[in-house]
C-alpha positions in Angstrom: -107.6 38.1 13.6 -104.7 37.6 11.8 -104.6 33.7 11.3 -101.8 32.3 9.4 -103.6 29.0 7.6 -99.9 28.2 6.3 -98.5 27.8 9.7 -101.2 25.0 10.7 -99.9 21.5 10.6 -102.2 19.4 8.3 -102.5 15.6 8.2 -104.2 13.3 5.7 -106.2 10.4 6.6 -103.7 8.0 4.8 -100.7 9.5 6.8 -102.9 8.8 10.2 -103.6 5.2 9.0 -100.0 4.5 8.2 -98.9 5.7 11.8 -101.4 3.5 13.2 -100.3 0.6 11.2 -96.7 1.2 12.0 -97.5 1.2 15.6 -99.5 -2.1 15.4 -96.5 -3.8 13.6 -94.1 -2.7 16.4 -96.4 -3.8 19.2 -96.6 -7.3 17.5 -92.8 -7.4 17.1 -92.4 -6.6 20.7 -95.0 -9.2 21.9 -93.2 -11.9 19.5 -89.8 -11.0 21.2 -91.3 -11.0 24.6 -92.9 -14.4 23.9 -89.8 -15.9 22.3 -87.7 -14.6 25.1 -90.0 -16.5 27.7 -90.0 -19.6 25.7 -86.5 -20.0 25.0 -85.0 -19.4 28.6 -86.8 -22.2 30.3 -87.5 -24.5 27.3 -86.4 -28.3 27.8 -87.4 -29.5 24.6 -84.4 -29.1 22.2 -86.5 -28.8 19.2 -87.9 -25.5 20.4 -85.0 -24.1 21.9 -83.4 -21.4 19.6 -86.3 -20.7 17.6 -87.0 -24.2 16.4 -90.5 -25.6 15.0 -90.8 -28.0 17.8 -90.3 -31.0 15.5 -86.9 -32.9 14.7 -85.4 -32.2 11.3 -86.5 -34.7 8.6 -83.5 -36.5 7.0 -85.8 -38.3 4.1 -89.0 -37.8 3.2 -89.4 -41.5 2.3 -88.3 -42.5 5.9 -90.9 -40.3 7.5 -93.7 -42.6 5.8 -94.1 -45.6 8.0 -95.3 -48.9 7.3 -98.7 -49.8 8.9 -98.2 -53.0 11.0 -100.6 -55.7 12.1 -101.7 -56.1 15.6 -101.4 -60.0 15.9 -98.2 -60.3 14.1 -96.6 -62.6 16.7 -94.2 -59.8 17.9 -92.7 -59.7 14.2 -93.1 -55.6 13.9 -91.6 -55.4 17.4 -88.6 -57.4 16.4 -87.9 -55.6 13.3 -88.1 -52.2 15.0 -85.8 -53.6 17.6 -83.3 -54.6 14.8 -83.5 -50.9 13.3 -82.7 -49.5 16.7 -79.8 -51.8 17.3 -78.5 -50.8 13.8 -79.0 -47.1 14.6 -77.1 -47.4 18.1 -74.2 -49.4 16.5 -74.0 -46.6 13.9 -74.3 -43.8 16.7 -71.9 -45.2 19.1 -69.5 -46.6 16.4 -69.8 -50.2 17.9 -70.0 -53.6 16.2 -73.6 -54.5 15.6 -73.0 -57.8 16.6 -72.0 -56.7 20.1 -75.1 -54.7 20.7 -77.2 -57.7 19.6 -75.2 -59.8 22.0 -75.9 -57.5 25.0 -79.7 -57.5 24.5 -80.5 -61.0 23.1 -77.5 -63.1 24.2 -76.2 -63.8 20.5 -77.0 -62.9 17.2 -78.1 -66.5 16.4 -80.7 -66.2 19.2 -82.0 -63.0 17.8 -82.3 -64.6 14.3 -84.1 -67.5 15.7 -86.8 -65.4 17.5 -87.2 -63.5 14.3 -87.6 -66.7 12.1 -90.2 -67.8 14.5 -92.4 -64.8 14.5 -92.1 -64.5 10.9 -93.4 -68.4 10.6 -96.2 -67.6 13.0 -97.2 -64.3 11.4 -97.4 -65.9 8.0 -99.4 -68.7 9.5 -101.9 -66.5 10.9 -102.0 -64.5 7.6 -102.5 -67.4 5.6 -105.2 -68.7 8.2 -106.8 -65.4 7.8 -106.9 -65.2 4.1 -108.2 -68.9 3.5 -110.8 -68.3 6.0 -112.1 -65.2 4.8 -115.3 -66.2 2.7 -115.7 -69.4 4.2 -119.1 -70.1 6.1 -118.7 -70.1 9.6 -118.4 -73.7 11.2 -120.5 -74.0 14.1 -119.6 -76.1 16.9 -121.8 -79.4 18.0 -123.7 -77.3 20.8 -124.3 -74.4 18.3 -125.6 -76.8 15.8 -127.9 -78.5 18.4 -129.2 -75.0 19.4 -129.9 -74.2 15.8 -131.8 -77.5 15.0 -134.0 -77.1 18.2 -134.6 -73.2 17.1 -135.7 -74.5 13.7 -137.9 -77.4 15.2 -139.6 -74.8 17.2 -140.3 -72.4 14.6 -141.8 -75.0 12.5 -144.2 -76.2 15.5 -145.1 -72.6 16.1 -145.9 -72.5 12.3 -148.1 -75.7 12.5 -149.9 -74.3 15.6 -150.8 -71.3 13.6 -152.4 -73.4 10.7 
C-alpha cells in the first residue's frame, strides 16, 4: 500500500469553472463565425455584406430627422421630394440639374408652375382648416328640416306626457 499522494493530480473548483468558461467562449465564437460565413456568402443586401449593421451609414444626424407631411397637401410633399431626388441625381451623375428636370417634367418652368400651384392649393386648404376649426357646423337645408321635425316631435311627446 504504498500510495504516493504527491503524484496525484489535483484540480480546484475554480480551475474547473475556468475551463468550462473557456470552452463556452470558444463554442460561441465558432457559432458566430459559422453564422457570419453563412450570411455573407449569399447576402444580397449590401449593408449586411462584410459584417455591416444592415442600415446605410448616416451622413448627418439632422438629415435623418424627417419632416412630417400632411396627407392632403395637393401633392406638395411629393413634388418637394421629387425636387430633392432630382438634385441628388444631378450630383450623383454630375449632370446639369435643369436637364434632369426637363427629362421628367418637360421643362423647369413646367415643374415650377406645378410646385407653385400645389403650394397655393395646400395653403388654401390649410387656411380653410384653420378658419373653420372652432366654428359650429353649418347644417344643410335638409338637415335643418330634419332637426326641426325632431324638435317638434319631442315637444309633442312631452305634451302628451303632461
